[in-house]
LUMBANU-853777 format. One record per residue (C-alpha): residue in three letters; y, z, x. Coordinates in steps of 0.5 Angstrom, whole numbers, plus 500, padded with zeros to 3 digits. Layout:
% LUMBANU-853777
ALAYZX
...
//
This chain:
% LUMBANU-853777
UNK500500500
UNK507498503
UNK512503504
UNK518500502
UNK525504503
UNK531504497
UNK538504499
UNK543506493
UNK537510490
UNK542513485
UNK545507482
UNK542504475
UNK538499479
UNK535504484
UNK533508479
UNK530503475
UNK526500481
UNK524508483
UNK521509476
UNK518502476
UNK515501483
UNK513508484
UNK506505483
UNK506500487
UNK509501493
UNK510509497
UNK517509496
UNK523512501
UNK529514497
UNK536513500
UNK541518497
UNK548518499
UNK551525495
UNK547524488
UNK540526490
UNK535525485
UNK528528484
UNK522524487
UNK515524486
UNK509527490
UNK508521494
UNK515519496
UNK520521500
UNK528522500
UNK534521505
UNK540523505
UNK545519509
UNK551515509
UNK552507510
UNK557509516
UNK553514520
UNK548509524
UNK543514527
UNK542516519
UNK540509518
UNK536508524
UNK532515521
UNK531512514
UNK528505516
UNK523507521
UNK516506519
UNK518503513
UNK514496511
UNK521493508
UNK528494505
UNK531493498
UNK538494500
UNK542496494
UNK547501496
UNK555499496
UNK561499493
UNK560495486
UNK567494484
UNK570487484
UNK577490483
UNK576494490
UNK580493496
UNK579490502
UNK578497505
UNK574500500
UNK568495501
UNK569495509
UNK565502510
UNK559500505
UNK559493504
UNK560490511
UNK559496516
UNK554498512
UNK550492511
UNK550491519
UNK547497520
UNK542496515
UNK540489518
UNK541492525
UNK537498524
UNK531494521
UNK531490528
UNK530495532
UNK525498528
UNK522493527
UNK522493519
UNK520486517
UNK524484511
UNK530486508
UNK532485500
UNK539484499
UNK542486493
UNK548480493
UNK551479487
UNK553472482
UNK561474484
UNK560471491
UNK560464487
UNK565467482
UNK570461481
UNK565456480
UNK563461474
UNK571461472
UNK571452472
UNK565453467
UNK561450472
UNK553450473
UNK551454479
UNK545453484
UNK544457490
UNK545452495
UNK553451494
UNK559453498
UNK561460496
UNK567461492
UNK568469491
UNK573471486
UNK574479490
UNK574483496
UNK567485493
UNK565478493
UNK567476500
UNK563482502
UNK556480499
UNK557472503
UNK559476509
UNK552480508
UNK548474506
UNK551470512
UNK549476516
UNK542475513
UNK541469515
UNK544470523
UNK539476523
UNK533471520
UNK535465525
UNK537470531
UNK531475530
UNK526473526
UNK528478520
UNK526476513
UNK531476508
UNK532475501
UNK538475498
UNK539477490
UNK545475487
UNK544479481
UNK547478474
UNK549484469
UNK543488470
UNK544493464
UNK539495458
UNK541489454
UNK548485454
UNK554488453
UNK558481451
UNK558474449
UNK558473457
UNK552478459
UNK548473454
UNK547468460
UNK548473466
UNK544478463
UNK537481467
UNK533485464
UNK530492467
UNK523489467
UNK525482470
UNK530486475
UNK523489478
UNK519483478
UNK524479481
UNK525485487
UNK517486488
UNK516478488
UNK522478494
UNK518483497
UNK511480497
UNK513473497
UNK511468504
UNK518466504
UNK522467510
UNK529466508
UNK532465501
UNK538466496
UNK537467489
UNK540469483
UNK537474479
UNK538474472
UNK533473466
UNK530467463
UNK537466459
UNK538460454
UNK545460455
UNK545461463
UNK549457469
UNK546460474
UNK540456476
UNK534460477
UNK528454479
UNK528456487
UNK526463485
UNK521460480
UNK518456485
UNK519460491
UNK518467489
UNK513466483
UNK519469479
UNK517469471
UNK522472467
UNK520475461
UNK526477457
UNK532473454
UNK539474453
UNK539470447
UNK534475443
UNK541479442
UNK546474441
UNK547476433
UNK547483436
UNK553481441
UNK556476437
UNK557481431
UNK561485436
UNK565482440
UNK572481439
UNK574474436
UNK576468440
//
C-alpha cells in the first residue's frame, strides 16, 4: 500500500480526500494550524510551507505527494501568494527531489486560464496560460516549475486545474465548472497511480455545460467522471438572480 502525503489536509478537498482515500493508501496529513483527528493508520505532521526543514521531514518516506496547500483567493495580492504558492511550491518540489519521492500531484486551478473563460472560449490544457489573478499566475508558476523538475530531475508531476470543488454547484457558472467530491477523489487516485510522467488536466466532473476539455484526463489518466452538474440545473436556475 502506497504512503501518500496530503498537504493542506484541513481544507475542504483535503478533508474529503482523507476520508475517501484512507482505505486505499497510508496517509500522512500535513497541517498548518488546524489539526484534525486522524485514523490509527494515518500520520499527522504540522509545519508551515515556508519552513523547508519541516517540509523535508514531511516528505521523507512517502511514495507520492498530493500538494493542496496554498492561498486560494483570487483577490490575493502578490505578497499574499508569494509565501505559500510560490516559495512553498518550490519547497515541495525540492523536498520531493531530495527525498526521492517519485510523484507529485499538484493542485493547480482553472484560474491559470481564467481570461479565456471571460471571453466564453472553450479551453483545453495545451493553450498558452492566461491567468486572471495573482493566484492564477502563482499556479501557472507551479505548473512550469513542475515541468522543470520533471525534465531536469525526472520527477513525475501531474497538474490538476481544479474547478468548483463543492458538494454541489452553487451557481450557474458552477454547472459547468463543478467537480463532485467523488470525482475529485477519483481524479486524485488516478493521478497518483497512472503511468503518466507529466501532464496538465482540468479537474471537473462530466458536466454537460463544461467549457474546459477533459479529453486528455479520460484518455491518459483513465478518469471516468460519475457526476454532471446538470443534475442540479433546475435547483440552481430556480435560485439564480435574473440575468
